[in-house]
C-alpha positions as CSV (number, residue, x, y, z in Angstrom):
1,X,-5.0,12.3,4.7
2,X,-6.5,8.8,6.0
3,X,-6.6,5.8,4.7
4,X,-10.2,5.3,4.9
5,X,-10.8,8.5,3.0
6,X,-8.3,7.1,0.6
7,X,-9.8,3.8,-0.2
8,X,-13.7,5.2,0.8
9,X,-15.0,4.7,-3.3
10,X,-13.3,1.7,-3.4
11,X,-16.2,-0.7,-3.5
12,X,-14.9,-3.9,-2.5
13,X,-11.8,-4.4,0.4
14,X,-10.3,-5.7,2.4
15,X,-9.0,-3.5,5.4
16,X,-5.9,-4.9,8.1
17,X,-5.0,-2.8,10.7
18,X,-6.6,0.7,11.5
19,X,-8.3,2.5,8.3
20,X,-7.7,6.0,10.1
21,X,-3.7,5.7,9.7
22,X,-2.4,9.3,7.8
23,X,-1.1,8.6,4.3
24,X,1.1,11.1,3.8
25,X,2.4,9.1,-0.1
26,X,1.9,6.8,-2.3
27,X,4.4,5.0,-3.9
28,X,4.4,2.1,-6.7
29,X,8.1,1.4,-6.6
30,X,9.4,-0.4,-3.1
31,X,12.4,1.5,-2.7
32,X,10.5,5.1,-2.7
33,X,8.9,4.1,-0.1
34,X,8.8,6.6,3.4
35,X,7.6,7.0,6.5
36,X,4.1,7.4,6.1
37,X,3.9,5.8,2.7
38,X,0.9,3.9,1.2
39,X,2.3,1.3,-1.2
40,X,0.5,-0.6,-4.2
41,X,1.1,-3.6,-5.2
42,X,0.5,-4.6,-8.6
43,X,1.9,-7.8,-10.7
44,X,3.4,-5.6,-13.8
45,X,5.5,-7.5,-16.9
46,X,8.5,-7.9,-15.4
47,X,7.7,-8.6,-12.4
48,X,4.7,-8.9,-9.0
49,X,5.3,-6.0,-7.4
50,X,3.8,-7.7,-4.3
51,X,7.1,-9.8,-4.0
52,X,7.9,-5.7,-2.6
53,X,5.9,-5.3,0.0
54,X,8.4,-7.0,2.8
55,X,10.4,-4.1,1.7
56,X,8.3,-1.2,0.9
57,X,6.8,-1.7,5.0
58,X,10.7,-1.9,6.1
59,X,11.7,1.6,4.9
60,X,8.1,2.8,6.2
61,X,4.7,2.4,4.6
62,X,2.0,2.3,6.0
63,X,-0.9,0.7,4.2
64,X,-0.8,-2.2,0.8
65,X,-2.5,-1.7,-1.5
66,X,-3.0,-5.3,-3.5
67,X,-4.6,-7.1,-5.8
68,X,-3.9,-11.1,-4.3
69,X,-5.0,-11.5,-0.5
70,X,-3.1,-13.4,2.1
């Protein structure tokens, strides 16, 4: 599914890059990111998922959904 399709009902968003990139999976654990993944980075109770964005991208994530800005 295309990222633009996944985000079509999200009212407030900023998309940097190609909104029509193909997303093949969704994960919230960077260790499970694989090529084509969308990684969701959210603050947790013990660890902030935003710090794992580089790891998810290294593992092949093609998109990131984050609460925090750039």
